[in-house]
PDB file of N, CA, C and O in Angstrom:
ATOM      1  N   MET A   1     -28.631  29.181  -9.627  1.00  0.00           N
ATOM      2  CA  MET A   1     -29.664  29.172  -8.609  1.00  0.00           C
ATOM      3  C   MET A   1     -29.588  30.440  -7.756  1.00  0.00           C
ATOM      4  O   MET A   1     -30.612  31.015  -7.387  1.00  0.00           O
ATOM      5  N   ASN A   2     -28.378  30.860  -7.452  1.00  0.00           N
ATOM      6  CA  ASN A   2     -28.237  32.100  -6.663  1.00  0.00           C
ATOM      7  C   ASN A   2     -28.843  33.292  -7.390  1.00  0.00           C
ATOM      8  O   ASN A   2     -29.459  34.156  -6.765  1.00  0.00           O
ATOM      9  N   ALA A   3     -28.670  33.341  -8.701  1.00  0.00           N
ATOM     10  CA  ALA A   3     -29.239  34.451  -9.474  1.00  0.00           C
ATOM     11  C   ALA A   3     -30.762  34.430  -9.401  1.00  0.00           C
ATOM     12  O   ALA A   3     -31.394  35.481  -9.302  1.00  0.00           O
ATOM     13  N   LYS A   4     -31.347  33.248  -9.450  1.00  0.00           N
ATOM     14  CA  LYS A   4     -32.805  33.136  -9.365  1.00  0.00           C
ATOM     15  C   LYS A   4     -33.282  33.605  -7.988  1.00  0.00           C
ATOM     16  O   LYS A   4     -34.284  34.312  -7.880  1.00  0.00           O
ATOM     17  N   ILE A   5     -32.568  33.213  -6.953  1.00  0.00           N
ATOM     18  CA  ILE A   5     -32.948  33.621  -5.593  1.00  0.00           C
ATOM     19  C   ILE A   5     -32.786  35.132  -5.437  1.00  0.00           C
ATOM     20  O   ILE A   5     -33.643  35.794  -4.851  1.00  0.00           O
ATOM     21  N   ASP A   6     -31.704  35.667  -5.952  1.00  0.00           N
ATOM     22  CA  ASP A   6     -31.462  37.114  -5.821  1.00  0.00           C
ATOM     23  C   ASP A   6     -32.371  37.956  -6.709  1.00  0.00           C
ATOM     24  O   ASP A   6     -32.509  39.157  -6.474  1.00  0.00           O
ATOM     25  N   SER A   7     -32.985  37.364  -7.710  1.00  0.00           N
ATOM     26  CA  SER A   7     -33.804  38.133  -8.648  1.00  0.00           C
ATOM     27  C   SER A   7     -34.965  38.855  -7.970  1.00  0.00           C
ATOM     28  O   SER A   7     -35.426  39.881  -8.471  1.00  0.00           O
ATOM     29  N   ILE A   8     -35.437  38.346  -6.856  1.00  0.00           N
ATOM     30  CA  ILE A   8     -36.551  39.002  -6.159  1.00  0.00           C
ATOM     31  C   ILE A   8     -36.147  40.400  -5.705  1.00  0.00           C
ATOM     32  O   ILE A   8     -36.989  41.293  -5.614  1.00  0.00           O
ATOM     33  N   ASN A   9     -34.858  40.592  -5.421  1.00  0.00           N
ATOM     34  CA  ASN A   9     -34.377  41.911  -4.997  1.00  0.00           C
ATOM     35  C   ASN A   9     -34.424  42.931  -6.133  1.00  0.00           C
ATOM     36  O   ASN A   9     -34.452  44.136  -5.885  1.00  0.00           O
ATOM     37  N   LEU A  10     -34.432  42.458  -7.364  1.00  0.00           N
ATOM     38  CA  LEU A  10     -34.551  43.354  -8.512  1.00  0.00           C
ATOM     39  C   LEU A  10     -36.011  43.627  -8.855  1.00  0.00           C
ATOM     40  O   LEU A  10     -36.343  44.691  -9.378  1.00  0.00           O
ATOM     41  N   ILE A  11     -36.868  42.677  -8.565  1.00  0.00           N
ATOM     42  CA  ILE A  11     -38.280  42.783  -8.930  1.00  0.00           C
ATOM     43  C   ILE A  11     -39.059  43.654  -7.956  1.00  0.00           C
ATOM     44  O   ILE A  11     -39.810  44.534  -8.376  1.00  0.00           O
ATOM     45  N   LEU A  12     -38.890  43.420  -6.673  1.00  0.00           N
ATOM     46  CA  LEU A  12     -39.735  44.084  -5.671  1.00  0.00           C
ATOM     47  C   LEU A  12     -39.631  45.616  -5.619  1.00  0.00           C
ATOM     48  O   LEU A  12     -40.658  46.277  -5.469  1.00  0.00           O
ATOM     49  N   PRO A  13     -38.442  46.202  -5.735  1.00  0.00           N
ATOM     50  CA  PRO A  13     -38.387  47.664  -5.620  1.00  0.00           C
ATOM     51  C   PRO A  13     -39.214  48.395  -6.683  1.00  0.00           C
ATOM     52  O   PRO A  13     -39.652  49.521  -6.446  1.00  0.00           O
ATOM     53  N   ASN A  14     -39.432  47.782  -7.836  1.00  0.00           N
ATOM     54  CA  ASN A  14     -40.159  48.437  -8.930  1.00  0.00           C
ATOM     55  C   ASN A  14     -41.589  47.937  -9.066  1.00  0.00           C
ATOM     56  O   ASN A  14     -42.237  48.190 -10.081  1.00  0.00           O
ATOM     57  N   THR A  15     -42.086  47.235  -8.065  1.00  0.00           N
ATOM     58  CA  THR A  15     -43.408  46.634  -8.138  1.00  0.00           C
ATOM     59  C   THR A  15     -44.340  47.304  -7.140  1.00  0.00           C
ATOM     60  O   THR A  15     -43.953  47.594  -6.008  1.00  0.00           O
ATOM     61  N   SER A  16     -45.571  47.546  -7.574  1.00  0.00           N
ATOM     62  CA  SER A  16     -46.561  48.211  -6.731  1.00  0.00           C
ATOM     63  C   SER A  16     -47.003  47.297  -5.587  1.00  0.00           C
ATOM     64  O   SER A  16     -47.207  46.097  -5.767  1.00  0.00           O
ATOM     65  N   ALA A  17     -47.142  47.899  -4.413  1.00  0.00           N
ATOM     66  CA  ALA A  17     -47.624  47.143  -3.261  1.00  0.00           C
ATOM     67  C   ALA A  17     -49.146  47.121  -3.206  1.00  0.00           C
ATOM     68  O   ALA A  17     -49.733  46.453  -2.355  1.00  0.00           O
ATOM     69  N   GLY A  18     -49.781  47.853  -4.116  1.00  0.00           N
ATOM     70  CA  GLY A  18     -51.242  47.923  -4.108  1.00  0.00           C
ATOM     71  C   GLY A  18     -51.723  48.989  -3.142  1.00  0.00           C
ATOM     72  O   GLY A  18     -50.925  49.694  -2.525  1.00  0.00           O
ATOM     73  N   GLY A  19     -53.015  49.097  -3.020  1.00  0.00           N
ATOM     74  CA  GLY A  19     -53.586  50.083  -2.108  1.00  0.00           C
ATOM     75  C   GLY A  19     -54.585  50.959  -2.827  1.00  0.00           C
ATOM     76  O   GLY A  19     -54.966  50.684  -3.965  1.00  0.00           O
ATOM     77  N   TRP A  20     -55.004  52.010  -2.161  1.00  0.00           N
ATOM     78  CA  TRP A  20     -55.994  52.923  -2.736  1.00  0.00           C
ATOM     79  C   TRP A  20     -55.338  53.801  -3.780  1.00  0.00           C
ATOM     80  O   TRP A  20     -54.228  54.300  -3.590  1.00  0.00           O
ATOM     81  N   ASP A  21     -56.041  53.982  -4.886  1.00  0.00           N
ATOM     82  CA  ASP A  21     -55.570  54.828  -5.982  1.00  0.00           C
ATOM     83  C   ASP A  21     -55.583  56.281  -5.519  1.00  0.00           C
ATOM     84  O   ASP A  21     -56.557  56.736  -4.920  1.00  0.00           O
ATOM     85  N   GLU A  22     -54.514  57.001  -5.792  1.00  0.00           N
ATOM     86  CA  GLU A  22     -54.424  58.403  -5.366  1.00  0.00           C
ATOM     87  C   GLU A  22     -55.408  59.293  -6.127  1.00  0.00           C
ATOM     88  O   GLU A  22     -55.805  60.345  -5.625  1.00  0.00           O
ATOM     89  N   ASP A  23     -55.803  58.879  -7.338  1.00  0.00           N
ATOM     90  CA  ASP A  23     -56.687  59.707  -8.162  1.00  0.00           C
ATOM     91  C   ASP A  23     -58.169  59.457  -7.902  1.00  0.00           C
ATOM     92  O   ASP A  23     -59.013  60.185  -8.425  1.00  0.00           O
ATOM     93  N   GLY A  24     -58.493  58.469  -7.124  1.00  0.00           N
ATOM     94  CA  GLY A  24     -59.904  58.195  -6.872  1.00  0.00           C
ATOM     95  C   GLY A  24     -60.073  57.014  -5.943  1.00  0.00           C
ATOM     96  O   GLY A  24     -59.113  56.309  -5.632  1.00  0.00           O
ATOM     97  N   PRO A  25     -61.313  56.803  -5.498  1.00  0.00           N
ATOM     98  CA  PRO A  25     -61.559  55.711  -4.538  1.00  0.00           C
ATOM     99  C   PRO A  25     -61.578  54.348  -5.245  1.00  0.00           C
ATOM    100  O   PRO A  25     -62.636  53.744  -5.422  1.00  0.00           O
ATOM    101  N   ARG A  26     -60.424  53.892  -5.632  1.00  0.00           N
ATOM    102  CA  ARG A  26     -60.324  52.614  -6.319  1.00  0.00           C
ATOM    103  C   ARG A  26     -59.167  51.823  -5.727  1.00  0.00           C
ATOM    104  O   ARG A  26     -58.089  52.367  -5.488  1.00  0.00           O
ATOM    105  N   TRP A  27     -59.396  50.547  -5.496  1.00  0.00           N
ATOM    106  CA  TRP A  27     -58.361  49.677  -4.923  1.00  0.00           C
ATOM    107  C   TRP A  27     -57.503  49.101  -6.040  1.00  0.00           C
ATOM    108  O   TRP A  27     -58.028  48.515  -6.987  1.00  0.00           O
ATOM    109  N   ASN A  28     -56.199  49.262  -5.938  1.00  0.00           N
ATOM    110  CA  ASN A  28     -55.260  48.671  -6.889  1.00  0.00           C
ATOM    111  C   ASN A  28     -54.784  47.327  -6.348  1.00  0.00           C
ATOM    112  O   ASN A  28     -54.391  47.211  -5.187  1.00  0.00           O
ATOM    113  N   GLU A  29     -54.827  46.333  -7.199  1.00  0.00           N
ATOM    114  CA  GLU A  29     -54.386  45.002  -6.789  1.00  0.00           C
ATOM    115  C   GLU A  29     -52.906  45.030  -6.412  1.00  0.00           C
ATOM    116  O   GLU A  29     -52.112  45.721  -7.051  1.00  0.00           O
ATOM    117  N   PRO A  30     -52.542  44.290  -5.390  1.00  0.00           N
ATOM    118  CA  PRO A  30     -51.134  44.263  -4.964  1.00  0.00           C
ATOM    119  C   PRO A  30     -50.268  43.435  -5.918  1.00  0.00           C
ATOM    120  O   PRO A  30     -50.320  42.205  -5.900  1.00  0.00           O
ATOM    121  N   GLU A  31     -49.489  44.103  -6.734  1.00  0.00           N
ATOM    122  CA  GLU A  31     -48.612  43.420  -7.676  1.00  0.00           C
ATOM    123  C   GLU A  31     -47.441  42.747  -6.967  1.00  0.00           C
ATOM    124  O   GLU A  31     -46.909  41.746  -7.448  1.00  0.00           O
ATOM    125  N   LYS A  32     -47.042  43.300  -5.824  1.00  0.00           N
ATOM    126  CA  LYS A  32     -45.925  42.722  -5.081  1.00  0.00           C
ATOM    127  C   LYS A  32     -46.239  41.299  -4.629  1.00  0.00           C
ATOM    128  O   LYS A  32     -45.397  40.408  -4.739  1.00  0.00           O
ATOM    129  N   ALA A  33     -47.445  41.089  -4.124  1.00  0.00           N
ATOM    130  CA  ALA A  33     -47.832  39.751  -3.661  1.00  0.00           C
ATOM    131  C   ALA A  33     -47.801  38.762  -4.823  1.00  0.00           C
ATOM    132  O   ALA A  33     -47.315  37.641  -4.673  1.00  0.00           O
ATOM    133  N   GLN A  34     -48.317  39.175  -5.977  1.00  0.00           N
ATOM    134  CA  GLN A  34     -48.298  38.304  -7.158  1.00  0.00           C
ATOM    135  C   GLN A  34     -46.867  38.036  -7.610  1.00  0.00           C
ATOM    136  O   GLN A  34     -46.534  36.911  -7.983  1.00  0.00           O
ATOM    137  N   ALA A  35     -46.029  39.053  -7.580  1.00  0.00           N
ATOM    138  CA  ALA A  35     -44.629  38.889  -7.977  1.00  0.00           C
ATOM    139  C   ALA A  35     -43.921  37.908  -7.050  1.00  0.00           C
ATOM    140  O   ALA A  35     -43.128  37.080  -7.500  1.00  0.00           O
ATOM    141  N   ILE A  36     -44.209  38.003  -5.754  1.00  0.00           N
ATOM    142  CA  ILE A  36     -43.589  37.091  -4.780  1.00  0.00           C
ATOM    143  C   ILE A  36     -44.069  35.664  -5.022  1.00  0.00           C
ATOM    144  O   ILE A  36     -43.265  34.732  -4.998  1.00  0.00           O
ATOM    145  N   ARG A  37     -45.379  35.479  -5.256  1.00  0.00           N
ATOM    146  CA  ARG A  37     -45.902  34.127  -5.529  1.00  0.00           C
ATOM    147  C   ARG A  37     -45.261  33.530  -6.776  1.00  0.00           C
ATOM    148  O   ARG A  37     -44.873  32.362  -6.788  1.00  0.00           O
ATOM    149  N   THR A  38     -45.153  34.341  -7.823  1.00  0.00           N
ATOM    150  CA  THR A  38     -44.534  33.874  -9.070  1.00  0.00           C
ATOM    151  C   THR A  38     -43.079  33.506  -8.836  1.00  0.00           C
ATOM    152  O   THR A  38     -42.609  32.481  -9.331  1.00  0.00           O
ATOM    153  N   TRP A  39     -42.370  34.329  -8.089  1.00  0.00           N
ATOM    154  CA  TRP A  39     -40.960  34.075  -7.790  1.00  0.00           C
ATOM    155  C   TRP A  39     -40.801  32.789  -6.976  1.00  0.00           C
ATOM    156  O   TRP A  39     -39.922  31.977  -7.263  1.00  0.00           O
ATOM    157  N   ILE A  40     -41.648  32.605  -5.964  1.00  0.00           N
ATOM    158  CA  ILE A  40     -41.574  31.387  -5.141  1.00  0.00           C
ATOM    159  C   ILE A  40     -41.794  30.154  -5.999  1.00  0.00           C
ATOM    160  O   ILE A  40     -41.062  29.173  -5.872  1.00  0.00           O
ATOM    161  N   ARG A  41     -42.807  30.191  -6.884  1.00  0.00           N
ATOM    162  CA  ARG A  41     -43.057  29.053  -7.777  1.00  0.00           C
ATOM    163  C   ARG A  41     -41.837  28.759  -8.642  1.00  0.00           C
ATOM    164  O   ARG A  41     -41.464  27.603  -8.840  1.00  0.00           O
ATOM    165  N   SER A  42     -41.229  29.812  -9.147  1.00  0.00           N
ATOM    166  CA  SER A  42     -40.058  29.659 -10.009  1.00  0.00           C
ATOM    167  C   SER A  42     -38.896  29.010  -9.246  1.00  0.00           C
ATOM    168  O   SER A  42     -38.248  28.095  -9.755  1.00  0.00           O
ATOM    169  N   VAL A  43     -38.642  29.483  -8.043  1.00  0.00           N
ATOM    170  CA  VAL A  43     -37.560  28.918  -7.223  1.00  0.00           C
ATOM    171  C   VAL A  43     -37.867  27.466  -6.872  1.00  0.00           C
ATOM    172  O   VAL A  43     -36.978  26.618  -6.937  1.00  0.00           O
ATOM    173  N   LEU A  44     -39.108  27.167  -6.502  1.00  0.00           N
ATOM    174  CA  LEU A  44     -39.469  25.787  -6.161  1.00  0.00           C
ATOM    175  C   LEU A  44     -39.323  24.854  -7.359  1.00  0.00           C
ATOM    176  O   LEU A  44     -38.855  23.725  -7.211  1.00  0.00           O
ATOM    177  N   ARG A  45     -39.724  25.325  -8.559  1.00  0.00           N
ATOM    178  CA  ARG A  45     -39.538  24.503  -9.764  1.00  0.00           C
ATOM    179  C   ARG A  45     -38.069  24.178  -9.977  1.00  0.00           C
ATOM    180  O   ARG A  45     -37.717  23.048 -10.317  1.00  0.00           O
ATOM    181  N   GLN A  46     -37.209  25.177  -9.776  1.00  0.00           N
ATOM    182  CA  GLN A  46     -35.775  24.964  -9.954  1.00  0.00           C
ATOM    183  C   GLN A  46     -35.245  23.982  -8.915  1.00  0.00           C
ATOM    184  O   GLN A  46     -34.434  23.118  -9.245  1.00  0.00           O
ATOM    185  N   ILE A  47     -35.685  24.100  -7.679  1.00  0.00           N
ATOM    186  CA  ILE A  47     -35.264  23.176  -6.622  1.00  0.00           C
ATOM    187  C   ILE A  47     -35.691  21.754  -6.969  1.00  0.00           C
ATOM    188  O   ILE A  47     -34.901  20.820  -6.828  1.00  0.00           O
ATOM    189  N   LEU A  48     -36.931  21.581  -7.422  1.00  0.00           N
ATOM    190  CA  LEU A  48     -37.413  20.246  -7.790  1.00  0.00           C
ATOM    191  C   LEU A  48     -36.623  19.678  -8.966  1.00  0.00           C
ATOM    192  O   LEU A  48     -36.343  18.480  -9.009  1.00  0.00           O
ATOM    193  N   HIS A  49     -36.266  20.536  -9.916  1.00  0.00           N
ATOM    194  CA  HIS A  49     -35.445  20.087 -11.044  1.00  0.00           C
ATOM    195  C   HIS A  49     -34.089  19.581 -10.547  1.00  0.00           C
ATOM    196  O   HIS A  49     -33.646  18.501 -10.936  1.00  0.00           O
ATOM    197  N   TYR A  50     -33.436  20.361  -9.692  1.00  0.00           N
ATOM    198  CA  TYR A  50     -32.129  19.953  -9.162  1.00  0.00           C
ATOM    199  C   TYR A  50     -32.249  18.686  -8.314  1.00  0.00           C
ATOM    200  O   TYR A  50     -31.373  17.822  -8.357  1.00  0.00           O
ATOM    201  N   LYS A  51     -33.319  18.579  -7.556  1.00  0.00           N
ATOM    202  CA  LYS A  51     -33.535  17.391  -6.727  1.00  0.00           C
ATOM    203  C   LYS A  51     -33.688  16.146  -7.598  1.00  0.00           C
ATOM    204  O   LYS A  51     -33.107  15.105  -7.292  1.00  0.00           O
ATOM    205  N   ALA A  52     -34.457  16.240  -8.672  1.00  0.00           N
ATOM    206  CA  ALA A  52     -34.648  15.106  -9.579  1.00  0.00           C
ATOM    207  C   ALA A  52     -33.335  14.735 -10.270  1.00  0.00           C
ATOM    208  O   ALA A  52     -33.014  13.556 -10.414  1.00  0.00           O
ATOM    209  N   GLU A  53     -32.586  15.739 -10.692  1.00  0.00           N
ATOM    210  CA  GLU A  53     -31.291  15.473 -11.333  1.00  0.00           C
ATOM    211  C   GLU A  53     -30.330  14.818 -10.352  1.00  0.00           C
ATOM    212  O   GLU A  53     -29.605  13.894 -10.720  1.00  0.00           O
ATOM    213  N   HIS A  54     -30.316  15.281  -9.121  1.00  0.00           N
ATOM    214  CA  HIS A  54     -29.471  14.693  -8.081  1.00  0.00           C
ATOM    215  C   HIS A  54     -29.846  13.226  -7.857  1.00  0.00           C
ATOM    216  O   HIS A  54     -28.973  12.364  -7.763  1.00  0.00           O
ATOM    217  N   GLN A  55     -31.139  12.951  -7.773  1.00  0.00           N
ATOM    218  CA  GLN A  55     -31.594  11.570  -7.564  1.00  0.00           C
ATOM    219  C   GLN A  55     -31.193  10.688  -8.743  1.00  0.00           C
ATOM    220  O   GLN A  55     -30.779   9.545  -8.549  1.00  0.00           O
ATOM    221  N   ARG A  56     -31.313  11.209  -9.959  1.00  0.00           N
ATOM    222  CA  ARG A  56     -30.927  10.441 -11.147  1.00  0.00           C
ATOM    223  C   ARG A  56     -29.442  10.096 -11.111  1.00  0.00           C
ATOM    224  O   ARG A  56     -29.055   8.966 -11.408  1.00  0.00           O
ATOM    225  N   LEU A  57     -28.616  11.068 -10.749  1.00  0.00           N
ATOM    226  CA  LEU A  57     -27.179  10.824 -10.668  1.00  0.00           C
ATOM    227  C   LEU A  57     -26.844   9.823  -9.576  1.00  0.00           C
ATOM    228  O   LEU A  57     -25.979   8.967  -9.757  1.00  0.00           O
ATOM    229  N   LEU A  58     -27.528   9.928  -8.438  1.00  0.00           N
ATOM    230  CA  LEU A  58     -27.314   8.958  -7.361  1.00  0.00           C
ATOM    231  C   LEU A  58     -27.686   7.551  -7.812  1.00  0.00           C
ATOM    232  O   LEU A  58     -26.961   6.594  -7.545  1.00  0.00           O
ATOM    233  N   ASP A  59     -28.824   7.433  -8.497  1.00  0.00           N
ATOM    234  CA  ASP A  59     -29.256   6.122  -8.976  1.00  0.00           C
ATOM    235  C   ASP A  59     -28.237   5.515  -9.930  1.00  0.00           C
ATOM    236  O   ASP A  59     -27.943   4.322  -9.853  1.00  0.00           O
ATOM    237  N   GLU A  60     -27.698   6.332 -10.825  1.00  0.00           N
ATOM    238  CA  GLU A  60     -26.686   5.834 -11.758  1.00  0.00           C
ATOM    239  C   GLU A  60     -25.437   5.380 -11.015  1.00  0.00           C
ATOM    240  O   GLU A  60     -24.867   4.333 -11.324  1.00  0.00           O
ATOM    241  N   GLU A  61     -25.013   6.178 -10.027  1.00  0.00           N
ATOM    242  CA  GLU A  61     -23.820   5.833  -9.257  1.00  0.00           C
ATOM    243  C   GLU A  61     -24.031   4.556  -8.454  1.00  0.00           C
ATOM    244  O   GLU A  61     -23.152   3.695  -8.407  1.00  0.00           O
ATOM    245  N   VAL A  62     -25.195   4.434  -7.824  1.00  0.00           N
ATOM    246  CA  VAL A  62     -25.496   3.237  -7.035  1.00  0.00           C
ATOM    247  C   VAL A  62     -25.535   2.010  -7.935  1.00  0.00           C
ATOM    248  O   VAL A  62     -24.981   0.966  -7.591  1.00  0.00           O
ATOM    249  N   ALA A  63     -26.189   2.132  -9.090  1.00  0.00           N
ATOM    250  CA  ALA A  63     -26.285   0.994 -10.004  1.00  0.00           C
ATOM    251  C   ALA A  63     -24.903   0.554 -10.473  1.00  0.00           C
ATOM    252  O   ALA A  63     -24.615  -0.641 -10.532  1.00  0.00           O
ATOM    253  N   THR A  64     -24.054   1.512 -10.802  1.00  0.00           N
ATOM    254  CA  THR A  64     -22.699   1.187 -11.254  1.00  0.00           C
ATOM    255  C   THR A  64     -21.908   0.511 -10.144  1.00  0.00           C
ATOM    256  O   THR A  64     -21.240  -0.495 -10.383  1.00  0.00           O
ATOM    257  N   THR A  65     -21.978   1.050  -8.939  1.00  0.00           N
ATOM    258  CA  THR A  65     -21.254   0.475  -7.803  1.00  0.00           C
ATOM    259  C   THR A  65     -21.729  -0.938  -7.513  1.00  0.00           C
ATOM    260  O   THR A  65     -20.919  -1.838  -7.291  1.00  0.00           O
ATOM    261  N   LEU A  66     -23.048  -1.136  -7.514  1.00  0.00           N
ATOM    262  CA  LEU A  66     -23.578  -2.463  -7.232  1.00  0.00           C
ATOM    263  C   LEU A  66     -23.201  -3.470  -8.313  1.00  0.00           C
ATOM    264  O   LEU A  66     -22.960  -4.639  -8.016  1.00  0.00           O
ATOM    265  N   GLN A  67     -23.150  -3.028  -9.546  1.00  0.00           N
ATOM    266  CA  GLN A  67     -22.757  -3.937 -10.625  1.00  0.00           C
ATOM    267  C   GLN A  67     -21.318  -4.388 -10.460  1.00  0.00           C
ATOM    268  O   GLN A  67     -20.956  -5.490 -10.871  1.00  0.00           O
ATOM    269  N   LEU A  68     -20.500  -3.540  -9.862  1.00  0.00           N
ATOM    270  CA  LEU A  68     -19.095  -3.903  -9.663  1.00  0.00           C
ATOM    271  C   LEU A  68     -18.903  -4.856  -8.487  1.00  0.00           C
ATOM    272  O   LEU A  68     -17.995  -5.686  -8.511  1.00  0.00           O
ATOM    273  N   VAL A  69     -19.747  -4.748  -7.458  1.00  0.00           N
ATOM    274  CA  VAL A  69     -19.526  -5.558  -6.259  1.00  0.00           C
ATOM    275  C   VAL A  69     -20.399  -6.798  -6.157  1.00  0.00           C
ATOM    276  O   VAL A  69     -19.997  -7.775  -5.525  1.00  0.00           O
ATOM    277  N   LEU A  70     -21.548  -6.786  -6.742  1.00  0.00           N
ATOM    278  CA  LEU A  70     -22.455  -7.932  -6.632  1.00  0.00           C
ATOM    279  C   LEU A  70     -22.400  -8.789  -7.892  1.00  0.00           C
ATOM    280  O   LEU A  70     -22.102  -8.295  -8.980  1.00  0.00           O
ATOM    281  N   PRO A  71     -22.689 -10.073  -7.732  1.00  0.00           N
ATOM    282  CA  PRO A  71     -22.794 -10.914  -8.929  1.00  0.00           C
ATOM    283  C   PRO A  71     -23.857 -10.338  -9.872  1.00  0.00           C
ATOM    284  O   PRO A  71     -24.867  -9.796  -9.426  1.00  0.00           O
ATOM    285  N   GLN A  72     -23.617 -10.462 -11.163  1.00  0.00           N
ATOM    286  CA  GLN A  72     -24.467  -9.844 -12.187  1.00  0.00           C
ATOM    287  C   GLN A  72     -25.933 -10.262 -12.085  1.00  0.00           C
ATOM    288  O   GLN A  72     -26.812  -9.419 -12.268  1.00  0.00           O
ATOM    289  N   ASP A  73     -26.225 -11.519 -11.802  1.00  0.00           N
ATOM    290  CA  ASP A  73     -27.617 -11.960 -11.759  1.00  0.00           C
ATOM    291  C   ASP A  73     -28.383 -11.319 -10.597  1.00  0.00           C
ATOM    292  O   ASP A  73     -29.576 -11.042 -10.726  1.00  0.00           O
ATOM    293  N   ILE A  74     -27.726 -11.085  -9.488  1.00  0.00           N
ATOM    294  CA  ILE A  74     -28.391 -10.430  -8.344  1.00  0.00           C
ATOM    295  C   ILE A  74     -28.726  -8.987  -8.714  1.00  0.00           C
ATOM    296  O   ILE A  74     -29.831  -8.517  -8.441  1.00  0.00           O
ATOM    297  N   VAL A  75     -27.788  -8.289  -9.326  1.00  0.00           N
ATOM    298  CA  VAL A  75     -28.009  -6.892  -9.710  1.00  0.00           C
ATOM    299  C   VAL A  75     -29.163  -6.796 -10.706  1.00  0.00           C
ATOM    300  O   VAL A  75     -30.075  -5.989 -10.526  1.00  0.00           O
ATOM    301  N   MET A  76     -29.126  -7.607 -11.741  1.00  0.00           N
ATOM    302  CA  MET A  76     -30.122  -7.511 -12.806  1.00  0.00           C
ATOM    303  C   MET A  76     -31.517  -7.916 -12.335  1.00  0.00           C
ATOM    304  O   MET A  76     -32.503  -7.303 -12.744  1.00  0.00           O
ATOM    305  N   ASN A  77     -31.614  -8.927 -11.491  1.00  0.00           N
ATOM    306  CA  ASN A  77     -32.916  -9.454 -11.087  1.00  0.00           C
ATOM    307  C   ASN A  77     -33.521  -8.758  -9.867  1.00  0.00           C
ATOM    308  O   ASN A  77     -34.743  -8.708  -9.730  1.00  0.00           O
ATOM    309  N   ASN A  78     -32.686  -8.227  -8.989  1.00  0.00           N
ATOM    310  CA  ASN A  78     -33.201  -7.715  -7.719  1.00  0.00           C
ATOM    311  C   ASN A  78     -32.965  -6.228  -7.479  1.00  0.00           C
ATOM    312  O   ASN A  78     -33.857  -5.523  -7.005  1.00  0.00           O
ATOM    313  N   VAL A  79     -31.785  -5.758  -7.800  1.00  0.00           N
ATOM    314  CA  VAL A  79     -31.428  -4.389  -7.425  1.00  0.00           C
ATOM    315  C   VAL A  79     -31.916  -3.361  -8.451  1.00  0.00           C
ATOM    316  O   VAL A  79     -32.569  -2.389  -8.072  1.00  0.00           O
ATOM    317  N   LEU A  80     -31.619  -3.549  -9.724  1.00  0.00           N
ATOM    318  CA  LEU A  80     -31.995  -2.551 -10.738  1.00  0.00           C
ATOM    319  C   LEU A  80     -33.491  -2.319 -10.831  1.00  0.00           C
ATOM    320  O   LEU A  80     -33.902  -1.166 -10.961  1.00  0.00           O
ATOM    321  N   PRO A  81     -34.329  -3.342 -10.774  1.00  0.00           N
ATOM    322  CA  PRO A  81     -35.774  -3.062 -10.788  1.00  0.00           C
ATOM    323  C   PRO A  81     -36.213  -2.181  -9.609  1.00  0.00           C
ATOM    324  O   PRO A  81     -37.116  -1.356  -9.752  1.00  0.00           O
ATOM    325  N   PHE A  82     -35.585  -2.355  -8.463  1.00  0.00           N
ATOM    326  CA  PHE A  82     -35.921  -1.533  -7.300  1.00  0.00           C
ATOM    327  C   PHE A  82     -35.550  -0.075  -7.539  1.00  0.00           C
ATOM    328  O   PHE A  82     -36.308   0.823  -7.173  1.00  0.00           O
ATOM    329  N   LEU A  83     -34.395   0.169  -8.147  1.00  0.00           N
ATOM    330  CA  LEU A  83     -33.955   1.542  -8.399  1.00  0.00           C
ATOM    331  C   LEU A  83     -34.846   2.256  -9.397  1.00  0.00           C
ATOM    332  O   LEU A  83     -34.855   3.486  -9.434  1.00  0.00           O
ATOM    333  N   GLU A  84     -35.596   1.524 -10.208  1.00  0.00           N
ATOM    334  CA  GLU A  84     -36.461   2.135 -11.214  1.00  0.00           C
ATOM    335  C   GLU A  84     -37.860   2.461 -10.672  1.00  0.00           C
ATOM    336  O   GLU A  84     -38.716   2.920 -11.428  1.00  0.00           O
ATOM    337  N   LEU A  85     -38.104   2.232  -9.378  1.00  0.00           N
ATOM    338  CA  LEU A  85     -39.393   2.591  -8.790  1.00  0.00           C
ATOM    339  C   LEU A  85     -39.568   4.102  -8.813  1.00  0.00           C
ATOM    340  O   LEU A  85     -38.576   4.830  -8.767  1.00  0.00           O
ATOM    341  N   PRO A  86     -40.790   4.591  -8.882  1.00  0.00           N
ATOM    342  CA  PRO A  86     -41.019   6.052  -8.845  1.00  0.00           C
ATOM    343  C   PRO A  86     -40.487   6.638  -7.563  1.00  0.00           C
ATOM    344  O   PRO A  86     -40.727   6.100  -6.482  1.00  0.00           O
ATOM    345  N   HIS A  87     -39.766   7.738  -7.670  1.00  0.00           N
ATOM    346  CA  HIS A  87     -39.160   8.365  -6.492  1.00  0.00           C
ATOM    347  C   HIS A  87     -40.159   9.127  -5.657  1.00  0.00           C
ATOM    348  O   HIS A  87     -39.891   9.422  -4.492  1.00  0.00           O
ATOM    349  N   SER A  88     -41.299   9.452  -6.220  1.00  0.00           N
ATOM    350  CA  SER A  88     -42.280  10.240  -5.473  1.00  0.00           C
ATOM    351  C   SER A  88     -42.780   9.484  -4.239  1.00  0.00           C
ATOM    352  O   SER A  88     -43.192  10.104  -3.259  1.00  0.00           O
ATOM    353  N   ARG A  89     -42.745   8.164  -4.281  1.00  0.00           N
ATOM    354  CA  ARG A  89     -43.177   7.389  -3.115  1.00  0.00           C
ATOM    355  C   ARG A  89     -42.188   7.501  -1.981  1.00  0.00           C
ATOM    356  O   ARG A  89     -42.559   7.305  -0.823  1.00  0.00           O
ATOM    357  N   LEU A  90     -40.925   7.816  -2.282  1.00  0.00           N
ATOM    358  CA  LEU A  90     -39.897   7.893  -1.264  1.00  0.00           C
ATOM    359  C   LEU A  90     -39.833   9.269  -0.622  1.00  0.00           C
ATOM    360  O   LEU A  90     -39.240   9.415   0.447  1.00  0.00           O
ATOM    361  N   ASN A  91     -40.417  10.267  -1.235  1.00  0.00           N
ATOM    362  CA  ASN A  91     -40.308  11.649  -0.724  1.00  0.00           C
ATOM    363  C   ASN A  91     -41.311  11.924   0.337  1.00  0.00           C
ATOM    364  O   ASN A  91     -41.356  13.032   0.871  1.00  0.00           O
TER     365      ASN A  91
END
């Protein structure tokens, strides 16, 4: 993740900031802004991936712990179905 975050420092120095073309009256699109948007999307995708993986691991740990402490019928009928709810509602 650190490498992904630091990658913007490698991209920006070699990317055009846009502006007027030196050879004529033409506007060059700002590549830096596009590079930053692409980088932000990439970092956010990685964060969401790690967040989902973290939630999955927590759910597994909680389910295992509850199975050890609660009677089996309570876990199977009440707790596990709750843990399988979509996480997007909780965010």
